[in-house]
KOLDRENTOR-393380 format. One line per field, with one value per residue (C-alpha): residue number from 1; chain; x, y, z. Coordinates in Angstrom, 2 decimals. Layout:
% residues N
seq: [NUM_...]
mol: [A_...]
xx: [X_...]
yy: [Y_...]
zz: [Z_...]
//
This chain:
% residues 464
seq: [1_2_3_4_5_6_7_8_9_10_11_12_13_14_15_16_17_18_19_20_21_22_23_24_25_26_27_28_29_30_31_32_33_34_35_36_37_38_39_40_41_42_43_44_45_46_47_48_49_50_51_52_53_54_55_56_57_58_59_60_61_62_63_64_65_66_67_68_69_70_71_72_73_74_75_76_77_78_79_80_81_82_83_84_85_86_87_88_89_90_91_92_93_94_95_96_97_98_99_100_101_102_103_104_105_106_107_108_109_110_111_112_113_114_115_116_117_118_119_120_121_122_123_124_125_126_127_128_129_130_131_132_133_134_135_136_137_138_139_140_141_142_143_144_145_146_147_148_149_150_151_152_153_154_155_156_157_158_159_160_161_162_163_164_165_166_167_168_169_170_171_172_173_174_175_176_177_178_179_180_181_182_183_184_185_186_187_188_189_190_191_192_193_194_195_196_197_198_199_200_201_202_203_204_205_206_207_208_209_210_211_212_213_214_215_216_217_218_219_220_221_222_223_224_225_226_227_228_229_230_231_232_233_234_235_236_237_238_239_240_241_242_243_244_245_246_247_248_249_250_251_252_253_254_255_256_257_258_259_260_261_262_263_264_265_266_267_268_269_270_271_272_273_274_275_276_277_278_279_280_281_282_283_284_285_286_287_288_289_290_291_292_293_294_295_296_297_298_299_300_301_302_303_304_305_306_307_308_309_310_311_312_313_314_315_316_317_318_319_320_321_322_323_324_325_326_327_328_329_330_331_332_333_334_335_336_337_338_339_340_341_342_343_344_345_346_347_348_349_350_351_352_353_354_355_356_357_358_359_360_361_362_363_364_365_366_367_368_369_370_371_372_373_374_375_376_377_378_379_380_381_382_383_384_385_386_387_388_389_390_391_392_393_394_395_396_397_398_399_400_401_402_403_404_405_406_407_408_409_410_411_412_413_414_415_416_417_418_419_420_421_422_423_424_425_426_427_428_429_430_431_432_433_434_435_436_437_438_439_440_441_442_443_444_445_446_447_448_449_450_451_452_453_454_455_456_457_458_459_460_461_462_463_464]
mol: [A_A_A_A_A_A_A_A_A_A_A_A_A_A_A_A_A_A_A_A_A_A_A_A_A_A_A_A_A_A_A_A_A_A_A_A_A_A_A_A_A_A_A_A_A_A_A_A_A_A_A_A_A_A_A_A_A_A_A_A_A_A_A_A_A_A_A_A_A_A_A_A_A_A_A_A_A_A_A_A_A_A_A_A_A_A_A_A_A_A_A_A_A_A_A_A_A_A_A_A_A_A_A_A_A_A_A_A_A_A_A_A_A_A_A_A_A_A_A_A_A_A_A_A_A_A_A_A_A_A_A_A_A_A_A_A_A_A_A_A_A_A_A_A_A_A_A_A_A_A_A_A_A_A_A_A_A_A_A_A_A_A_A_A_A_A_A_A_A_A_A_A_A_A_A_A_A_A_A_A_A_A_A_A_A_A_A_A_A_A_A_A_A_A_A_A_A_A_A_A_A_A_A_A_A_A_A_A_A_A_A_A_A_A_A_A_A_A_A_A_A_A_A_A_A_A_A_A_A_A_A_A_A_A_A_A_A_A_A_A_A_A_A_A_A_A_A_A_A_A_A_A_A_A_A_A_A_A_A_A_A_A_A_A_A_A_A_A_A_A_A_A_A_A_A_A_A_A_A_A_A_A_A_A_A_A_A_A_A_A_A_A_A_A_A_A_A_A_A_A_A_A_A_A_A_A_A_A_A_A_A_A_A_A_A_A_A_A_A_A_A_A_A_A_A_A_A_A_A_A_A_A_A_A_A_A_A_A_A_A_A_A_A_A_A_A_A_A_A_A_A_A_A_A_A_A_A_A_A_A_A_A_A_A_A_A_A_A_A_A_A_A_A_A_A_A_A_A_A_A_A_A_A_A_A_A_A_A_A_A_A_A_A_A_A_A_A_A_A_A_A_A_A_A_A_A_A_A_A_A_A_A_A_A_A_A_A_A_A_A_A_A_A_A_A_A_A_A_A_A_A_A_A_A_A_A_A_A_A_A_A_A_A_A_A_A_A_A_A_A_A_A_A_A_A_A_A_A_A_A_A_A_A_A]
xx: [14.33_14.78_18.50_18.23_15.97_17.41_19.12_20.72_22.59_23.51_24.82_27.00_28.35_29.34_30.47_30.75_28.59_25.24_22.40_20.57_17.97_15.06_16.10_16.72_13.10_11.57_13.13_11.67_8.32_8.74_9.81_6.72_4.29_6.37_5.77_2.03_1.51_3.80_1.63_4.13_3.32_4.91_1.72_1.51_3.55_2.36_3.23_0.81_1.43_-0.42_0.16_3.25_4.72_5.19_4.86_4.79_1.38_0.62_-2.38_-4.39_-4.45_-7.00_-4.36_-6.66_-3.79_-2.91_-6.44_-6.93_-3.93_-4.61_-8.21_-7.11_-4.35_-6.93_-9.04_-6.33_-5.59_-9.10_-8.04_-4.81_-3.77_-2.75_0.66_1.43_5.14_7.50_7.13_10.75_9.74_6.72_8.89_11.14_8.10_6.68_9.94_9.96_6.21_5.86_2.36_2.24_4.97_3.67_0.52_2.03_4.77_2.03_0.34_3.50_4.18_0.67_1.53_5.07_4.32_6.14_8.94_10.98_11.32_14.87_16.53_19.28_21.36_22.35_23.98_22.86_19.35_17.10_15.79_13.16_14.14_11.03_12.40_10.65_10.78_12.78_15.78_15.96_18.34_17.52_20.64_19.59_15.91_13.85_10.23_10.39_11.53_14.58_17.51_20.37_19.94_21.44_19.66_20.25_19.87_21.38_22.62_23.63_26.33_28.11_26.66_27.97_25.98_26.62_25.05_25.05_24.93_24.16_24.77_23.35_24.95_24.70_27.58_28.06_26.76_24.42_24.79_27.43_26.38_28.63_27.97_29.84_29.83_30.11_30.75_29.20_32.08_29.92_26.81_28.77_31.25_31.04_34.07_34.27_35.12_35.30_31.92_31.09_30.10_26.49_26.52_26.81_29.73_32.10_31.34_29.81_28.77_25.77_24.59_21.03_19.06_16.81_18.05_17.84_15.01_11.82_10.58_6.81_5.22_1.87_-0.27_-1.12_0.93_3.26_1.77_4.28_7.45_6.49_10.22_10.46_11.15_9.11_5.42_3.15_1.57_-2.04_-2.83_-0.06_-2.60_-4.45_-1.82_-3.72_-6.93_-4.96_-3.96_-7.58_-8.67_-6.16_-6.99_-10.83_-9.73_-7.75_-10.76_-12.95_-10.35_-10.23_-13.86_-14.12_-11.46_-12.71_-16.33_-15.62_-18.20_-16.94_-18.08_-18.15_-17.32_-17.26_-13.71_-14.05_-14.02_-10.62_-7.84_-4.10_-1.16_2.48_4.99_8.26_10.26_8.90_8.61_5.28_1.63_-1.15_-5.00_-7.16_-10.52_-10.30_-12.59_-12.15_-14.25_-17.47_-19.06_-17.93_-17.07_-16.09_-17.48_-18.53_-22.08_-22.36_-21.58_-24.09_-26.27_-23.34_-22.44_-24.38_-21.68_-22.95_-22.34_-21.50_-22.16_-21.05_-22.88_-20.73_-20.76_-19.85_-22.46_-21.63_-17.73_-18.51_-20.33_-17.27_-15.07_-17.36_-17.25_-13.33_-13.30_-15.54_-13.12_-10.13_-11.62_-12.35_-8.77_-7.38_-9.21_-11.85_-15.52_-17.30_-18.05_-15.09_-14.01_-16.80_-16.93_-20.68_-20.49_-21.54_-19.74_-17.63_-18.87_-19.72_-17.60_-20.75_-20.92_-17.11_-17.85_-21.30_-21.22_-17.85_-16.79_-13.77_-12.53_-12.86_-10.85_-8.17_-7.94_-7.69_-4.90_-3.00_-3.40_-2.34_0.85_1.64_1.07_3.54_6.22_5.87_6.03_9.01_10.58_9.95_11.00_14.55_14.92_14.87_17.99_20.10_18.16_20.11_23.15_21.65_19.92_16.55_15.00_12.79_11.03_10.16_6.58_5.30_4.46_1.25_-0.72_-4.37_-6.26_-9.56_-12.28_-15.05_-14.34_-15.42_-18.38_-21.76_-22.52_-26.26_-25.70_-23.28_-25.72_-28.60_-26.43_-25.59_-29.01_-30.39_-27.82_-28.67_-32.51_-31.89_-29.92_-26.83_-24.85_-24.62_-25.37_-21.60_-20.40_-22.91_-22.14_-18.35_-18.97_-21.21_-19.26_-15.91_-15.07_-13.53_-15.20_-14.88_-16.56_-18.99_-20.10_-20.66_-22.66_-24.78_-25.50_-26.50_-28.76_-30.33_-30.75_-32.25_-34.75_-35.85_-39.49_-39.67_-42.83_-42.61_-40.59_-41.38_-40.56_-44.03_-44.33_-43.12]
yy: [1.10_-2.62_-3.45_-6.88_-9.83_-10.93_-9.20_-12.58_-12.69_-8.98_-9.76_-12.55_-10.32_-7.32_-9.24_-12.82_-13.55_-15.18_-13.44_-14.67_-17.53_-15.37_-12.53_-14.89_-16.36_-12.97_-11.50_-14.33_-13.62_-10.00_-10.55_-12.54_-9.84_-7.21_-8.76_-9.49_-5.77_-4.47_-6.45_-9.04_-12.11_-15.53_-16.91_-13.95_-16.09_-19.43_-21.79_-23.17_-25.64_-25.56_-26.15_-23.89_-25.37_-24.12_-20.24_-18.05_-16.32_-13.30_-13.23_-10.17_-9.25_-7.85_-7.03_-7.13_-6.66_-3.31_-2.36_-3.24_-1.66_1.63_1.65_0.92_3.52_5.99_5.09_5.60_9.09_9.95_13.27_14.15_13.32_16.13_16.10_18.03_18.87_21.63_24.15_23.62_19.74_20.77_22.93_20.12_17.84_20.57_20.97_17.04_17.10_14.52_13.66_13.76_11.18_9.22_7.93_6.13_4.77_3.28_1.77_-0.03_-0.91_-2.48_-4.56_-5.73_-5.94_-2.94_-0.42_2.22_5.81_6.88_10.29_11.54_14.62_16.59_20.01_20.39_19.70_16.73_14.68_11.84_8.68_6.44_2.90_-0.04_-3.55_-4.75_-2.61_-3.26_-5.90_-6.29_-7.09_-6.95_-7.20_-8.34_-8.01_-4.33_-3.93_-3.69_-1.82_-2.05_-2.58_-2.08_0.09_-0.44_1.86_2.33_5.48_6.19_8.85_9.64_6.77_4.32_2.33_2.24_0.19_2.20_0.15_2.47_0.61_1.70_0.15_0.66_1.91_2.69_6.26_6.09_5.05_4.63_5.23_4.14_4.65_2.57_2.74_-0.32_0.21_-2.16_-3.67_-6.46_-8.39_-10.50_-8.15_-5.11_-3.21_-0.91_2.49_5.90_7.45_9.36_13.07_13.50_10.48_11.11_9.01_8.14_7.22_9.26_8.64_10.33_10.31_9.46_7.11_6.18_4.71_7.26_4.86_3.24_0.23_-0.06_-3.50_-4.41_-5.02_-8.89_-11.98_-13.26_-16.76_-17.77_-17.12_-16.56_-15.54_-13.17_-9.39_-8.62_-8.10_-9.70_-8.29_-7.68_-10.27_-12.73_-15.42_-14.84_-15.43_-18.22_-16.18_-13.39_-15.73_-17.18_-13.49_-13.00_-16.11_-15.01_-11.75_-13.34_-15.98_-12.88_-11.76_-15.42_-15.65_-12.36_-13.69_-17.19_-15.92_-14.03_-14.42_-17.27_-18.08_-21.36_-21.31_-24.00_-25.45_-24.10_-20.52_-20.86_-19.91_-21.22_-18.95_-20.17_-17.81_-17.94_-16.59_-18.87_-21.73_-22.76_-22.29_-20.70_-20.78_-17.71_-16.35_-13.58_-10.80_-9.08_-11.80_-9.95_-10.52_-13.92_-16.94_-20.08_-23.35_-26.85_-27.18_-29.99_-27.57_-25.10_-26.19_-25.78_-22.29_-20.36_-19.31_-20.26_-17.78_-19.23_-16.92_-17.96_-16.60_-14.71_-16.15_-12.90_-13.00_-16.48_-15.54_-12.28_-14.25_-16.36_-13.43_-11.72_-14.87_-14.99_-11.15_-11.91_-14.64_-12.33_-9.47_-11.70_-13.14_-9.63_-8.47_-6.14_-6.58_-8.41_-5.99_-3.77_-4.74_-5.64_-6.74_-6.02_-2.54_-1.59_0.90_-0.33_-0.18_3.36_5.41_5.54_1.66_1.56_3.63_2.69_-1.04_-1.35_-3.41_-5.54_-2.89_-0.18_-2.37_-3.03_0.69_1.70_-1.02_0.39_3.92_2.86_1.04_3.80_6.53_5.15_4.76_8.33_9.51_7.76_8.91_12.61_12.31_11.37_15.07_15.76_13.97_15.22_18.20_20.73_19.76_21.24_24.25_22.65_23.52_21.06_21.31_18.33_18.34_14.97_14.66_13.33_12.33_12.39_10.50_12.27_9.98_12.76_12.98_9.47_9.62_10.59_14.00_13.31_10.22_12.02_14.79_12.40_10.53_13.56_14.99_12.07_12.17_15.76_15.21_12.29_14.42_12.25_15.20_18.92_21.42_22.70_19.14_18.24_21.30_20.67_16.95_17.86_21.10_20.08_23.34_24.14_24.79_28.71_28.67_26.11_28.45_31.17_29.21_27.92_31.53_32.62_29.66_30.64_34.15_33.40_30.98_33.50_34.59_38.48_39.59_43.24_43.24_46.86_48.15_49.61_48.42_50.95]
zz: [-4.25_-4.38_-4.64_-5.94_-6.21_-2.78_0.12_0.79_-2.42_-2.27_1.43_0.07_-2.80_-0.43_2.63_1.79_4.87_5.51_7.09_10.23_9.19_10.42_8.13_5.33_5.62_6.33_3.18_1.10_2.33_1.78_-1.90_-2.60_-0.97_-2.91_-6.19_-5.63_-4.51_-7.54_-9.97_-11.05_-9.02_-9.89_-11.50_-13.96_-16.46_-17.68_-20.57_-23.03_-25.82_-29.17_-32.84_-32.80_-29.75_-26.23_-25.67_-22.66_-21.78_-19.36_-17.22_-16.95_-13.16_-10.81_-8.26_-5.35_-2.85_-4.24_-4.21_-0.48_0.67_-1.22_0.12_3.85_3.69_2.36_5.13_7.92_6.34_5.47_7.50_8.35_11.97_14.34_15.57_18.83_19.27_19.68_16.87_15.74_15.33_13.36_11.21_10.27_9.48_7.24_5.39_4.86_3.55_6.49_6.30_2.44_2.24_5.10_3.38_0.35_2.79_5.16_2.01_1.06_4.67_4.98_1.88_3.12_6.81_7.86_7.28_8.92_9.55_9.87_10.52_8.17_8.77_5.32_5.53_9.22_8.47_9.55_6.61_6.87_5.27_4.52_4.32_2.78_4.50_1.24_2.41_6.20_7.70_11.45_13.51_17.09_18.49_21.29_22.32_22.53_18.85_16.47_18.18_15.59_11.86_8.47_5.93_2.18_-0.91_-4.28_-5.93_-9.55_-9.74_-13.04_-14.49_-11.82_-9.62_-5.92_-3.20_-0.01_3.46_6.69_9.89_13.08_16.16_19.85_21.97_25.81_25.15_22.19_18.70_16.02_12.54_9.58_5.94_3.31_-0.43_-2.77_-6.43_-8.83_-10.98_-12.59_-12.01_-9.47_-8.09_-5.94_-4.49_-1.38_-2.23_-0.79_-0.37_-3.59_-3.59_-2.42_-0.16_3.73_4.46_7.20_10.67_13.60_17.06_18.48_22.07_22.39_24.54_21.30_17.91_15.10_13.34_14.47_12.72_12.08_11.79_11.13_14.28_14.91_15.40_12.63_12.42_9.71_11.68_15.31_16.19_13.65_14.38_11.20_10.68_8.17_5.06_5.62_2.69_3.90_4.83_1.69_-1.18_-2.60_-3.00_-4.64_-7.24_-7.75_-8.12_-10.69_-12.61_-12.51_-14.02_-16.64_-17.16_-18.15_-20.78_-22.09_-22.12_-24.21_-26.55_-27.15_-27.43_-30.65_-33.43_-35.78_-39.32_-40.90_-44.57_-47.27_-48.22_-51.69_-50.55_-49.06_-50.98_-50.49_-50.73_-50.69_-48.89_-50.70_-47.77_-45.26_-47.76_-46.34_-47.52_-45.87_-46.10_-46.15_-47.10_-49.72_-48.73_-51.96_-53.80_-53.43_-56.77_-58.27_-56.40_-58.09_-56.79_-57.71_-58.55_-56.12_-53.27_-54.01_-50.91_-48.67_-49.64_-47.11_-44.21_-40.92_-37.98_-34.51_-31.66_-27.97_-25.04_-22.45_-19.07_-17.24_-14.67_-13.43_-13.41_-11.62_-8.80_-8.34_-8.16_-5.49_-3.42_-3.67_-2.71_0.44_1.44_0.62_2.53_5.71_5.45_5.56_8.53_6.83_6.15_3.45_0.64_1.54_-2.16_-4.47_-8.19_-8.93_-9.51_-6.00_-3.92_-1.11_2.43_3.38_6.01_8.25_8.29_9.06_12.15_13.23_12.94_15.05_12.05_11.39_8.87_11.66_14.26_11.78_10.78_14.48_15.22_12.41_13.52_17.13_16.05_13.52_16.26_18.72_16.08_14.98_18.36_19.33_16.06_16.68_20.23_19.16_18.43_22.16_22.45_19.43_18.04_20.14_18.20_15.16_16.54_16.96_20.40_22.18_25.46_27.90_27.04_25.63_21.82_20.78_17.69_17.35_14.52_13.52_12.28_11.92_7.98_7.82_10.34_8.79_10.14_10.27_12.33_14.68_15.09_15.95_18.29_20.27_20.08_21.59_24.52_25.22_25.09_27.60_30.02_29.30_27.77_28.28_25.44_25.13_24.78_22.19_20.06_20.30_19.11_16.27_15.02_15.85_17.64_21.12_24.35_23.92_20.28_21.64_24.38_22.08_19.73_22.58_23.66_20.16_19.86_22.99_21.93_18.84_20.36_23.11_23.02_22.69_24.18_22.92_19.75_18.96_22.33_22.85_26.44_29.26]
//
């Protein structure tokens, strides 16, 4: 969870020290992206001035950033990837419900520009920590990635709040991991205390050629801070458009509110009421006056109430929002129509595949970046797994992303049928591709198909 409004301010409270400038600037951006994704952007609140003076208003939000990240993460995990690793490693992943937890973590990483996967050992068992970008402090890094870092978390134990700082530092033989706990004394003070029960504390040195964490960052250059080790949110260059979309959503609500039916009444039909408690008078129309109404004879011609109906401008607003959504999609690296406000569905999965679209390329870039991080993360167990009874081999680990679930089956079948008919693909390969089976099963299916199509000249066995 987020520890405070600013890692920078928390760091000053804990250590009285300032962070590196790039970390400070990066954290400011992450806070902005986090607030937008969470549906609490700075523009949600605004001030209006009326008869009653100034008051704070709250906009209705579209939250296009959340929708985009959720849909893109769903596209990446349209079908669970296949991880090839030692069985003992796969058992650890299963115990941690790795793929189930990876999807929401990736969604948040897409929104915040990255995150970290970290191994924690509790009770002799490996636990996967899914760390958000809000809780990572890079310490040392180069073009190959972040090599040393601090990870922050919060724990509430026996009604007491603790800030936990887990430091990973390189040594001559591997990594030194140190966990310190800070008790919250007041809003402006934290005190270093022994690690409470339930917190893995102390200091340990582990011999490994790889850190116990891997930091994922969104693919693509960081055009806001070119020297930062952190990635960019997918909507980092579309913040202004996010605001305009939220304002458009609020405009619809405002249009509905201000377009309510209004009725003009003669002044004589309005009564005055004096509130003794508030010491002020108010005007109102008494709905109970259904039979007799007192009025001046000169006003009879004005006694007919007049109804005012405003025409809703929803269509014109919707067109504006759709234009903004198209701009937003392009700024975020997906195709026009990936998000739509006209009641139409988003681009079909077939279009994502067949058009070699921007959406598909963005999806594949995320998969490639995430896949290498996952493999490096799992490979750490080759170094330290034996210390905790986890047997590993020298075999390489792999992860395979399956796009078949989002590819239209008819289109795929037609494609491979054409290749086979043109002599550019053999029958077995075509069957494997269309049905998603291995070579052995494809061979059996090919033999059965050939047998079923065979011409039987003597079906009743009459010929001798």
